[in-house]
DSSP file (Angstrom, degrees, kcal/mol; ACC not computed):
  #  RESIDUE AA STRUCTURE BP1 BP2  ACC     N-H-->O    O-->H-N    N-H-->O    O-->H-N    TCO  KAPPA ALPHA  PHI   PSI    X-CA   Y-CA   Z-CA
    1    1 A E              0   0    0      0, 0.0    12,-2.5     0, 0.0     2,-0.2   0.000 360.0 360.0 360.0 134.0   13.1   13.3  -12.5
    2    2 A V  E     -A   12   0A   0     10,-0.2     2,-0.6     1,-0.0    10,-0.3  -0.467 360.0-149.6 -72.9 138.0   14.0   16.2  -14.9
    3    3 A V  E     -A   11   0A   0      8,-2.5     7,-2.6    -2,-0.2     8,-1.0  -0.949  20.7-172.3-109.1 113.5   17.1   15.8  -17.1
    4    4 A E  E     -A    9   0A   0     -2,-0.6     5,-0.2     5,-0.2     2,-0.2  -0.857   7.0-167.0-110.4 140.8   18.7   19.2  -17.8
    5    5 A G        -     0   0    0      3,-3.3     5,-0.0    -2,-0.4     0, 0.0  -0.519  41.5 -95.1-108.8-177.3   21.5   20.0  -20.1
    6    6 A D  S    S+     0   0    0     -2,-0.2     3,-0.1     1,-0.2    -1,-0.0   0.797 123.6  28.8 -67.8 -27.9   23.6   23.2  -20.5
    7    7 A D  S    S-     0   0    0      1,-0.2     2,-0.3     0, 0.0    -1,-0.2   0.627 128.3 -14.7-110.8 -16.4   21.3   24.5  -23.2
    8    8 A A  S    S-     0   0    0      0, 0.0    -3,-3.3     0, 0.0     2,-0.5  -0.983  76.4 -73.0-170.2 172.3   17.9   23.1  -22.5
    9    9 A V  E     -A    4   0A   0     -2,-0.3    -5,-0.2    -5,-0.2     3,-0.1  -0.760  37.7-165.8 -80.0 126.7   15.7   20.5  -20.7
   10   10 A H  E     -     0   0A   0     -7,-2.6     2,-0.4    -2,-0.5    -6,-0.2   0.537  46.0 -93.2 -94.6  -8.9   16.4   17.2  -22.4
   11   11 A G  E     -A    3   0A   0     -8,-1.0    -8,-2.5     2,-0.0     2,-0.3  -0.996  48.5 -71.3 137.8-139.6   13.4   15.3  -20.9
   12   12 A Y  E     -A    2   0A   0     -2,-0.4     2,-0.3   -10,-0.3   -10,-0.2  -0.963  23.0-137.2-152.8 164.9   13.0   13.1  -17.8
   13   13 A T        -     0   0    0    -12,-2.5     2,-0.3    -2,-0.3    -2,-0.0  -0.911  18.3-143.6-123.4 156.5   13.8    9.8  -16.3
   14   14 A E        -     0   0    0     -2,-0.3     2,-0.4     2,-0.0    -2,-0.0  -0.904   3.3-155.3-121.2 150.2   11.5    7.5  -14.3
   15   15 A K        -     0   0    0     -2,-0.3     2,-0.2     2,-0.0    -2,-0.0  -0.991  23.9-121.3-123.7 129.8   12.2    5.2  -11.4
   16   16 A L        -     0   0    0     -2,-0.4     2,-0.4     1,-0.0    -2,-0.0  -0.468  30.9-174.5 -70.0 139.0   10.0    2.2  -10.7
   17   17 A T        -     0   0    0     -2,-0.2     3,-0.1     3,-0.0    -2,-0.0  -1.000  27.4-114.5-135.2 135.5    8.3    2.2   -7.3
   18   18 A A        -     0   0    0     -2,-0.4    63,-0.1     1,-0.1     2,-0.1  -0.445  38.1-109.1 -66.3 138.5    6.3   -0.6   -5.8
   19   19 A P        -     0   0    0      0, 0.0    61,-1.9     0, 0.0     2,-0.3  -0.454  43.3-172.4 -66.0 141.9    2.6    0.2   -5.3
   20   20 A T  E     -B   79   0B   0     59,-0.2     2,-0.3    -2,-0.1    59,-0.2  -0.934  15.3-168.3-135.0 157.5    1.7    0.7   -1.6
   21   21 A V  E     -B   78   0B   0     57,-2.4    57,-2.7    -2,-0.3     2,-0.4  -0.990   4.6-161.9-145.1 141.6   -1.5    1.2    0.4
   22   22 A E  E     +B   77   0B   0     -2,-0.3     2,-0.3    55,-0.2    55,-0.2  -0.987  23.9 157.4-123.2 133.9   -2.0    2.2    4.0
   23   23 A F  E     -B   76   0B   0     53,-2.2    53,-3.4    -2,-0.4     2,-0.4  -0.954  33.3-127.8-151.5 166.8   -5.3    1.6    5.8
   24   24 A T  E     -B   75   0B   0     -2,-0.3     2,-0.3    51,-0.2    51,-0.2  -0.961  23.8-177.9-121.1 137.2   -6.9    1.2    9.2
   25   25 A L  E     -B   74   0B   0     49,-2.4    49,-2.9    -2,-0.4     2,-0.2  -0.916  34.9 -91.1-130.8 161.8   -9.2   -1.7   10.2
   26   26 A S  E     -B   73   0B   0     -2,-0.3     2,-0.6    47,-0.2    47,-0.3  -0.454  32.8-137.8 -72.3 139.7  -11.1   -2.6   13.3
   27   27 A H        +     0   0    0     45,-2.4     2,-0.2    -2,-0.2    -1,-0.1  -0.892  33.4 166.1 -99.9 119.2   -9.4   -4.7   16.0
   28   28 A T    >   -     0   0    0     -2,-0.6     3,-1.3     1,-0.0    45,-0.0  -0.653  54.8 -90.8-121.4 179.6  -11.7   -7.3   17.4
   29   29 A A  T 3  S+     0   0    0      1,-0.3    -2,-0.0    -2,-0.2    -1,-0.0   0.755 127.4  52.5 -63.2 -23.5  -11.2  -10.4   19.6
   30   30 A Q  T 3  S+     0   0    0      2,-0.1     2,-0.4     0, 0.0    -1,-0.3   0.510  83.8 108.1 -90.5  -5.6  -10.8  -12.4   16.3
   31   31 A T    <   -     0   0    0     -3,-1.3     2,-0.7     4,-0.0     3,-0.1  -0.610  53.9-160.0 -78.6 124.2   -8.1  -10.2   14.8
   32   32 A S     >  -     0   0    0     -2,-0.4     4,-2.2     1,-0.2     5,-0.2  -0.910  10.2-166.8-106.4 111.6   -4.7  -11.8   14.7
   33   33 A L  H  > S+     0   0    0     -2,-0.7     4,-2.6     1,-0.2    -1,-0.2   0.850  92.0  55.6 -63.0 -33.6   -1.8   -9.3   14.4
   34   34 A K  H  > S+     0   0    0      2,-0.2     4,-2.2     1,-0.2    -1,-0.2   0.926 107.0  48.5 -65.2 -44.2    0.5  -12.2   13.6
   35   35 A T  H  4 S+     0   0    0      1,-0.2     4,-0.3     2,-0.2    -2,-0.2   0.922 113.6  47.2 -61.4 -44.1   -1.7  -13.3   10.7
   36   36 A L  H >< S+     0   0    0     -4,-2.2     3,-1.1     1,-0.2    -2,-0.2   0.903 112.2  50.5 -62.9 -41.2   -1.8   -9.7    9.4
   37   37 A H  H 3< S+     0   0    0     -4,-2.6    24,-0.2     1,-0.2    -1,-0.2   0.859 109.5  51.6 -62.7 -37.0    1.9   -9.4    9.8
   38   38 A D  T 3< S+     0   0    0     -4,-2.2    -1,-0.2    -5,-0.1    -2,-0.2   0.340  76.6 132.3 -87.9   6.4    2.6  -12.7    7.9
   39   39 A L    <   +     0   0    0     -3,-1.1    22,-1.9    -4,-0.3     2,-0.3  -0.406  26.2 159.8 -63.7 127.4    0.5  -11.8    4.8
   40   40 A I        +     0   0    0     20,-0.2    20,-0.2    -2,-0.2    19,-0.2  -0.980  55.7  12.9-143.4 154.4    2.3  -12.6    1.6
   41   41 A D  S    S+     0   0    0     -2,-0.3     2,-0.2    17,-0.3    19,-0.2   0.885  91.3 140.2  48.3  49.2    1.3  -13.1   -2.0
   42   42 A T  E     -D   59   0C   0     17,-2.1    17,-3.2    15,-0.1     2,-0.5  -0.721  53.4-118.5-117.0 166.8   -2.3  -11.9   -1.3
   43   43 A T  E     -     0   0C   0     -2,-0.2     2,-0.5    15,-0.2    14,-0.2  -0.924  23.0-162.8-108.6 130.2   -4.7   -9.7   -3.2
   44   44 A V  E     -D   56   0C   0     12,-2.8    12,-3.2    -2,-0.5     2,-0.5  -0.959   4.0-171.0-115.2 124.3   -5.9   -6.5   -1.7
   45   45 A T  E     +D   55   0C   0     -2,-0.5     2,-0.3    10,-0.2    10,-0.2  -0.959  16.4 166.9-112.5 130.1   -9.0   -4.7   -3.0
   46   46 A F  E     -D   54   0C   0      8,-2.2     8,-2.7    -2,-0.5     2,-0.4  -0.990  28.1-144.1-146.1 154.3   -9.8   -1.2   -1.7
   47   47 A E  E     -D   53   0C   0     -2,-0.3     6,-0.2     6,-0.2     5,-0.0  -0.959  22.1-136.2-117.7 133.6  -12.0    1.7   -2.5
   48   48 A T    >   -     0   0    0      4,-3.0     3,-1.8    -2,-0.4     6,-0.0  -0.253  32.0 -99.1 -80.7 172.0  -10.8    5.3   -2.0
   49   49 A D  T 3  S+     0   0    0      1,-0.3    -1,-0.1     2,-0.1    -2,-0.0   0.746 124.6  57.3 -62.1 -23.5  -12.7    8.2   -0.4
   50   50 A T  T 3  S-     0   0    0      2,-0.1    -1,-0.3     1,-0.0    -3,-0.0   0.464 121.7-106.0 -88.5  -1.2  -13.6    9.3   -3.9
   51   51 A G  S <  S+     0   0    0     -3,-1.8     2,-0.2     1,-0.3    -2,-0.1   0.387  73.9 137.6  95.1  -3.6  -15.2    6.0   -4.8
   52   52 A K        -     0   0    0     -5,-0.0    -4,-3.0    33,-0.0     2,-0.3  -0.555  41.7-145.9 -75.8 141.8  -12.5    4.6   -7.1
   53   53 A S  E     -D   47   0C   0     -6,-0.2    33,-2.7    -2,-0.2     2,-0.3  -0.860  15.7-174.1-111.9 145.3  -11.6    0.9   -6.6
   54   54 A Y  E     -DE  46  85C   0     -8,-2.7    -8,-2.2    -2,-0.3     2,-0.4  -0.951  15.5-149.4-135.2 153.6   -8.2   -0.7   -7.0
   55   55 A I  E     -DE  45  84C   0     29,-2.5    29,-2.3    -2,-0.3     2,-0.5  -0.986   9.5-165.0-125.4 119.9   -6.8   -4.2   -6.9
   56   56 A M  E     -DE  44  83C   0    -12,-3.2   -12,-2.8    -2,-0.4     3,-0.3  -0.917  14.5-159.1-104.0 125.2   -3.3   -4.8   -5.7
   57   57 A R  E     + E   0  82C   0     25,-1.9    24,-1.8    -2,-0.5    25,-1.1  -0.713  64.9  16.0-108.3 156.3   -1.9   -8.2   -6.6
   58   58 A N  E    S+     0   0C   0     -2,-0.3   -17,-0.3    22,-0.2    -1,-0.2   0.892  89.5 170.5  53.0  44.4    0.9  -10.3   -5.1
   59   59 A A  E     -D   42   0C   0    -17,-3.2   -17,-2.1    -3,-0.3     2,-0.3  -0.443  18.8-172.7 -89.3 158.7    0.8   -8.0   -2.0
   60   60 A W  E     -C   79   0B   0     19,-2.7    19,-2.3   -20,-0.2     2,-0.6  -0.962  38.1 -92.8-143.6 158.4    2.6   -8.4    1.3
   61   61 A T  E     -C   78   0B   0    -22,-1.9    17,-0.3    -2,-0.3    19,-0.0  -0.654  37.1-171.3 -73.4 118.0    2.6   -6.6    4.7
   62   62 A S  E     +     0   0B   0     15,-2.0    16,-0.2    -2,-0.6    -1,-0.2   0.679  68.2  22.2 -90.9 -18.7    5.4   -4.1    4.3
   63   63 A E  E    S-C   77   0B   0     14,-1.1    14,-0.5     3,-0.0    -1,-0.2  -0.985  96.8 -88.2-142.5 150.4    5.5   -2.9    7.9
   64   64 A P  E     -     0   0B   0      0, 0.0   -30,-0.1     0, 0.0    11,-0.1  -0.313  52.4-103.9 -58.0 138.5    4.4   -4.6   11.2
   65   65 A P  E     -     0   0B   0      0, 0.0     2,-0.4     0, 0.0    11,-0.2  -0.329  37.3-147.0 -61.2 146.1    0.7   -3.8   11.9
   66   66 A E  E     -C   75   0B   0      9,-1.9     9,-2.9    -3,-0.1     2,-0.4  -0.965   8.5-132.5-122.3 133.0    0.2   -1.2   14.7
   67   67 A L  E     +C   74   0B   0     -2,-0.4     2,-0.2     7,-0.2     7,-0.2  -0.698  40.2 165.0 -77.2 130.6   -2.6   -1.0   17.3
   68   68 A T  E >>> +C   73   0B   0      5,-2.9     5,-1.9    -2,-0.4     3,-0.8  -0.782  41.8  49.2-135.0 178.4   -3.9    2.5   17.4
   69   69 A G  G >45S-     0   0    0      1,-0.3     3,-0.9    -2,-0.2    -1,-0.1   0.873 134.0 -47.5  58.1  42.0   -6.9    4.4   18.8
   70   70 A G  G 345S-     0   0    0      1,-0.2    -1,-0.3    -3,-0.1    -2,-0.1   0.731 108.5 -57.1  71.9  21.7   -6.7    2.8   22.3
   71   71 A G  G <45S+     0   0    0     -3,-0.8    -1,-0.2     2,-0.2    -2,-0.2   0.467 117.6 106.9  89.3   2.5   -6.3   -0.6   20.8
   72   72 A G  T <<5S+     0   0    0     -3,-0.9   -45,-2.4    -4,-0.6     2,-0.3   0.557  76.2  44.6 -90.6  -8.0   -9.5   -0.5   18.8
   73   73 A E  E   < -BC  26  68B   0     -5,-1.9    -5,-2.9   -47,-0.3     2,-0.5  -0.953  64.3-147.5-136.1 154.6   -7.9   -0.1   15.4
   74   74 A V  E     -BC  25  67B   0    -49,-2.9   -49,-2.4    -2,-0.3     2,-0.5  -0.989  12.7-147.6-121.1 126.8   -5.0   -1.6   13.4
   75   75 A T  E     -BC  24  66B   0     -9,-2.9    -9,-1.9    -2,-0.5     2,-0.4  -0.838  21.2-169.1 -93.6 127.3   -2.9    0.4   11.0
   76   76 A M  E     -B   23   0B   0    -53,-3.4   -53,-2.2    -2,-0.5     2,-0.4  -0.897  15.0-167.1-118.4 144.9   -1.7   -1.6    8.1
   77   77 A K  E     +BC  22  63B   0    -14,-0.5   -15,-2.0    -2,-0.4   -14,-1.1  -0.995  16.6 176.0-129.1 127.1    0.9   -0.9    5.3
   78   78 A M  E     -BC  21  61B   0    -57,-2.7   -57,-2.4    -2,-0.4     2,-0.3  -0.941  13.2-164.6-130.8 151.8    1.1   -3.2    2.3
   79   79 A A  E     -BC  20  60B   0    -19,-2.3   -19,-2.7    -2,-0.3     2,-0.3  -0.891  13.0-176.0-127.6 160.8    3.1   -3.2   -0.9
   80   80 A G        -     0   0    0    -61,-1.9   -21,-0.2    -2,-0.3   -22,-0.2  -0.900  38.0-112.3-149.3 176.9    2.5   -5.2   -4.0
   81   81 A I  S    S+     0   0    0    -24,-1.8     2,-0.3    -2,-0.3   -23,-0.2   0.897  98.4   8.1 -80.6 -45.3    3.8   -6.1   -7.5
   82   82 A T  E     -E   57   0C   0    -25,-1.1   -25,-1.9   -64,-0.1     2,-0.3  -0.943  56.4-167.9-135.9 157.3    0.9   -4.5   -9.4
   83   83 A C  E     -E   56   0C   0     -2,-0.3     2,-0.4   -27,-0.2   -27,-0.2  -0.934  13.8-179.0-146.5 122.6   -2.0   -2.2   -8.7
   84   84 A E  E     -E   55   0C   0    -29,-2.3   -29,-2.5    -2,-0.3     2,-0.3  -0.924  32.1-113.3-123.9 146.7   -4.8   -1.6  -11.2
   85   85 A E  E      E   54   0C   0     -2,-0.4   -31,-0.3   -31,-0.2   -33,-0.0  -0.597 360.0 360.0 -71.0 135.1   -7.9    0.5  -11.2
   86   86 A S              0   0    0    -33,-2.7   -32,-0.2    -2,-0.3    -1,-0.1   0.422 360.0 360.0-110.7 360.0  -10.9   -1.8  -11.3
């Protein structure tokens, strides 16, 4: 956020935000929405569309999983303590 004074821009301030990731996975007969909902203190590894990989540590499910696409997919949202490029 920009910090402006009467005479000039004085700099900026930063606000900490938890790293988050949203993704979709296939829903099968073995998929437990309750297990996905109850995830805490887990490690999430993911690769972006551009091929970069990240590791989110101490992650938890931040919103209840949702069935989408006629029940064939689950949309997940997770947050974590740290996220590093791997």
